[in-house]
C-alpha positions as CSV (number, residue, x, y, z in Angstrom):
1,M,45.5,-25.6,-52.4
2,K,45.9,-25.3,-48.6
3,P,43.2,-26.9,-46.4
4,Y,42.0,-23.7,-44.9
5,I,41.4,-22.2,-48.4
6,L,39.3,-25.2,-49.3
7,I,37.3,-24.8,-46.1
8,L,36.7,-21.1,-46.8
9,A,35.6,-21.9,-50.4
10,F,33.1,-24.5,-49.1
11,I,31.7,-22.0,-46.5
12,L,31.3,-19.4,-49.2
13,A,29.5,-21.9,-51.5
14,V,27.1,-22.9,-48.7
15,F,26.4,-19.3,-47.8
16,K,25.7,-18.4,-51.5
17,S,23.3,-21.4,-51.7
18,S,21.5,-20.4,-48.5
19,A,21.1,-16.8,-49.7
20,Q,19.4,-18.1,-52.9
21,I,17.0,-20.3,-50.9
22,I,15.8,-17.5,-48.6
23,K,15.5,-14.7,-51.2
24,P,12.2,-12.8,-50.9
25,L,9.2,-13.8,-53.2
26,D,8.4,-11.7,-56.2
27,T,5.1,-9.7,-56.0
28,I,2.4,-9.7,-58.6
29,Y,-0.3,-7.0,-58.6
30,A,-3.9,-7.4,-59.8
31,N,-7.3,-5.8,-59.6
32,D,-11.0,-6.4,-60.4
33,Q,-10.9,-4.4,-63.6
34,K,-8.4,-6.3,-65.7
35,N,-7.1,-9.8,-66.1
36,V,-3.4,-10.4,-65.3
37,A,-2.0,-13.3,-67.4
38,L,0.7,-15.6,-66.1
39,F,2.4,-17.7,-68.8
40,F,4.5,-20.8,-67.8
41,S,6.9,-23.0,-69.6
42,E,4.9,-26.1,-68.6
43,P,1.1,-26.6,-68.4
44,I,-0.5,-25.6,-65.1
45,H,-1.6,-28.6,-62.9
46,Q,-2.9,-26.6,-59.9
47,G,-3.1,-23.0,-58.8
48,I,-4.1,-21.9,-55.3
49,T,-4.5,-18.5,-53.7
50,G,-4.4,-18.0,-50.0
51,S,-7.3,-15.5,-49.7
52,D,-10.8,-15.2,-51.2
53,N,-10.2,-11.7,-52.5
54,F,-7.8,-13.2,-55.1
55,V,-9.0,-15.5,-57.8
56,F,-6.6,-17.5,-60.1
57,T,-8.4,-19.3,-63.0
58,Y,-7.0,-21.8,-65.4
59,N,-8.2,-24.7,-67.5
60,R,-8.8,-27.6,-65.1
61,E,-9.9,-30.1,-67.7
62,K,-7.3,-29.6,-70.3
63,E,-4.0,-28.3,-68.8
64,Q,-2.8,-25.1,-70.5
65,Y,0.3,-22.9,-70.2
66,F,-1.4,-19.8,-68.8
67,G,-3.7,-18.7,-66.0
68,L,-5.6,-15.4,-65.1
69,L,-5.4,-13.5,-61.9
70,Q,-7.9,-11.0,-60.5
71,A,-8.2,-9.3,-57.1
72,K,-10.6,-7.4,-55.0
73,P,-9.5,-4.8,-52.4
74,G,-8.3,-6.5,-49.3
75,K,-5.2,-7.9,-47.5
76,D,-2.2,-9.2,-49.3
77,S,-2.0,-12.9,-50.0
78,N,0.0,-15.5,-51.9
79,L,-0.3,-17.5,-55.0
80,L,1.0,-21.1,-55.4
81,V,1.2,-22.7,-58.8
82,V,2.3,-26.3,-59.6
83,N,3.1,-27.2,-63.1
84,R,2.5,-30.6,-64.8
85,N,6.2,-31.5,-64.3
86,G,5.9,-30.8,-60.6
87,S,7.7,-27.4,-60.6
88,V,6.4,-25.1,-57.8
89,F,6.1,-21.4,-58.1
90,S,5.2,-19.0,-55.3
91,Y,4.4,-15.3,-55.3
92,I,3.1,-12.6,-53.1
93,V,-0.1,-11.1,-54.6
94,K,-1.4,-7.6,-53.9
95,Y,-4.3,-5.5,-54.9
96,K,-3.5,-2.4,-56.9
97,E,-5.9,0.0,-58.5
98,H,-3.7,1.0,-61.4
99,L,-1.7,-1.8,-63.0
100,D,1.7,-1.2,-64.7
101,R,1.9,-4.8,-66.0
102,L,-0.7,-7.2,-67.3
103,N,1.4,-10.1,-68.6
104,Y,4.1,-12.2,-66.8
105,F,6.2,-14.7,-68.7
106,I,7.6,-17.1,-66.0
107,T,10.6,-19.3,-66.8
108,K,11.4,-22.6,-65.2
109,S,14.3,-20.8,-63.3
110,K,11.8,-19.0,-61.2
111,S,10.6,-22.3,-59.6
112,I,11.2,-22.5,-55.9
113,G,11.3,-26.3,-56.0
114,N,9.6,-29.5,-57.2
115,E,6.6,-31.3,-55.7
116,K,7.7,-34.9,-55.2
117,P,5.4,-36.9,-52.8
118,T,8.0,-39.6,-52.0
119,D,11.0,-38.6,-54.2
120,I,9.0,-39.7,-57.2
121,D,8.5,-37.2,-60.0
122,L,4.9,-36.3,-60.9
123,K,5.4,-37.4,-64.5
124,D,6.3,-40.9,-63.2
125,V,3.2,-41.0,-61.1
126,E,1.0,-40.0,-64.1
127,K,2.7,-42.6,-66.3
128,R,1.9,-45.3,-63.8
129,E,-1.7,-44.0,-63.5
130,N,-2.1,-44.1,-67.3
131,R,-1.1,-47.8,-67.3
132,G,-4.1,-48.4,-65.1
133,S,-2.5,-50.8,-62.6
134,N,-1.4,-48.0,-60.2
135,K,-4.5,-45.8,-60.2
136,T,-4.9,-46.5,-56.5
137,Y,-1.3,-45.2,-55.9
138,Y,-2.1,-41.9,-57.5
139,Y,-5.3,-41.6,-55.5
140,Q,-3.4,-42.3,-52.2
141,K,-0.8,-39.6,-52.9
142,F,-3.3,-37.0,-54.1
143,C,-5.7,-37.6,-51.2
144,S,-2.8,-37.4,-48.7
145,Y,-1.8,-34.1,-50.3
146,Q,-5.4,-32.7,-49.9
147,L,-5.4,-33.6,-46.2
148,D,-2.1,-31.6,-45.7
149,R,-3.6,-28.5,-47.2
150,K,-5.8,-25.9,-45.4
151,Q,-7.9,-24.9,-48.4
152,R,-11.6,-24.6,-47.9
153,V,-14.5,-24.5,-50.4
154,G,-16.9,-22.8,-48.0
155,R,-18.8,-23.3,-44.8
156,I,-20.5,-26.7,-45.1
157,K,-21.2,-28.1,-41.6
158,K,-23.8,-30.0,-39.6
159,R,-23.9,-30.7,-35.8
160,S,-26.0,-33.0,-33.8
161,E,-25.5,-34.2,-30.2
162,D,-21.8,-33.2,-30.1
163,I,-21.1,-34.9,-33.4
164,V,-19.9,-32.5,-36.1
165,L,-19.9,-33.5,-39.8
166,S,-18.3,-31.1,-42.3
167,V,-17.0,-30.9,-45.9
168,E,-13.9,-28.8,-45.8
169,N,-13.0,-28.9,-49.5
170,I,-14.1,-30.2,-52.9
171,V,-11.3,-30.5,-55.4
172,F,-11.5,-31.3,-59.1
173,D,-8.6,-33.2,-60.6
174,K,-8.5,-34.9,-64.0
175,E,-11.9,-36.8,-64.1
176,E,-12.6,-37.0,-60.4
177,L,-14.0,-34.9,-57.5
178,Y,-12.2,-35.2,-54.2
179,F,-14.4,-34.5,-51.1
180,V,-12.3,-33.7,-48.0
181,I,-14.5,-34.6,-45.1
182,Q,-14.1,-34.1,-41.3
183,I,-15.9,-35.9,-38.5
184,E,-15.5,-34.4,-35.0
185,N,-16.6,-36.2,-31.9
186,R,-17.0,-33.7,-29.1
187,S,-18.8,-36.1,-26.8
188,T,-17.5,-38.4,-24.1
189,L,-18.6,-41.6,-26.0
190,D,-16.9,-43.2,-28.9
191,Y,-18.7,-43.0,-32.2
192,D,-18.8,-46.2,-34.2
193,L,-19.5,-45.7,-37.9
194,N,-22.3,-47.6,-39.6
195,F,-21.9,-45.8,-43.0
196,L,-21.0,-42.6,-44.6
197,K,-22.9,-42.1,-47.9
198,L,-23.2,-39.4,-50.5
199,S,-26.3,-39.0,-52.6
200,V,-28.0,-36.6,-54.9
201,E,-31.6,-35.6,-54.2
202,T,-34.2,-34.2,-56.7
203,R,-37.5,-32.8,-55.5
204,Q,-40.3,-34.2,-57.6
205,K,-42.9,-31.8,-59.0
206,S,-46.0,-33.3,-57.4
207,K,-48.4,-32.5,-54.6
208,K,-46.6,-34.7,-52.2
209,K,-43.2,-33.2,-53.2
210,S,-41.4,-36.5,-52.8
211,L,-37.7,-36.8,-53.1
212,Q,-35.8,-39.0,-55.5
213,R,-32.4,-40.1,-54.2
214,L,-29.5,-41.4,-56.3
215,Y,-26.5,-42.6,-54.4
216,Q,-23.0,-41.8,-55.6
217,D,-20.5,-44.6,-55.0
218,P,-16.9,-43.5,-54.3
219,I,-14.3,-45.0,-56.5
220,F,-11.8,-44.6,-53.7
221,K,-11.9,-43.9,-49.9
222,Y,-8.9,-42.6,-48.0
223,N,-8.5,-42.7,-44.2
224,L,-12.1,-43.8,-43.6
225,P,-12.3,-44.8,-39.9
226,S,-14.5,-47.5,-38.3
227,K,-14.6,-45.5,-35.1
228,V,-14.1,-41.9,-34.0
229,A,-13.0,-41.8,-30.4
230,E,-14.2,-39.3,-27.8
231,N,-12.8,-35.8,-28.3
232,E,-11.2,-36.9,-31.6
233,I,-11.2,-35.4,-35.1
234,V,-10.9,-37.5,-38.1
235,R,-10.3,-36.2,-41.7
236,L,-10.8,-38.4,-44.7
237,V,-11.3,-38.1,-48.5
238,Y,-13.9,-39.6,-50.8
239,V,-13.0,-39.8,-54.5
240,L,-16.0,-39.8,-56.9
241,P,-16.3,-39.5,-60.7
242,K,-16.9,-36.0,-61.8
243,F,-20.5,-34.9,-61.8
244,S,-22.6,-31.7,-61.7
245,I,-26.1,-30.9,-60.5
246,S,-28.8,-28.4,-61.4
247,N,-30.1,-25.8,-59.0
248,D,-33.2,-27.9,-58.1
249,R,-31.0,-30.7,-56.8
250,R,-28.6,-31.0,-53.9
251,A,-26.0,-33.4,-52.6
252,V,-26.5,-35.0,-49.2
253,L,-23.8,-36.6,-47.1
254,A,-25.3,-39.0,-44.6
255,L,-23.5,-40.2,-41.5
256,S,-25.0,-43.1,-39.5
257,E,-23.9,-44.5,-36.1
258,K,-23.7,-48.2,-35.6
259,N,-25.9,-49.4,-32.7
260,G,-26.8,-45.7,-32.0
261,E,-29.0,-42.8,-33.0
262,R,-26.5,-40.0,-33.5
263,N,-27.2,-39.7,-37.3
264,L,-26.5,-36.6,-39.4
265,K,-27.5,-35.5,-42.9
266,L,-25.4,-32.7,-44.4
267,K,-26.9,-30.9,-47.3
268,I,-24.5,-29.6,-50.0
269,S,-25.7,-26.9,-52.4
270,H,-25.3,-27.3,-56.1
271,R,-23.0,-24.3,-56.3
272,F,-20.3,-26.1,-54.2
273,I,-20.5,-29.2,-56.5
274,N,-20.3,-27.2,-59.7
275,N,-17.6,-24.8,-58.5
276,P,-14.9,-27.0,-56.9
277,N,-11.4,-25.9,-56.2
């Protein structure tokens, strides 16, 4: 075969491959009257919608092959699903009053790629985790992944003297809760951390209405700084064993300054703890 024919064949192959990569995403329609079921060839590890008017539910404790999508009237959004084997699926989701289709059977060929933190398959990470010796490795990778996302659980924020403490997200994975925390220093002075502690408070039924406080010790801390410089924002993750609280209790995130008085207490409602992402 002549050289120019080989070159032409190569260009056509590259063009064909590129065309496959940039093909438009499929659209799934949903409403608030019926459940739209999505069935996958592998169990669902995570499912995320880009807007609050779309809800994708699936079994977070025991991975299953299907999830349910519902929608309220609003702007179009997207749905991202990651299977246990790391396969990634992405769709445009739209609200539609009358649905023509309620069930989607999604094959592996519909995957847009594979989630591999550092060219390591998710199954390999889970195998290492199950051996126990590399639990820390899994926490590091999953915490790093949470910091790269823009998902929020709700508005949980406290400000005092130009120091802003907020909980951006609470994520449930396996048997742990991941608290994505942000500390913002809007002042002209560095902020030296004394401690950052999470506790659960219960109001006692007595005349004095005293508080009983139980501290929750993180099993892993990711990107916790010793200092937040002036005009700096630091994001970190606390990993804690899964827990839930009743409506007469609340979680409290306490931030204390070393050799200073800029201390904050951020109250977190039971509904955020009991309904993580």
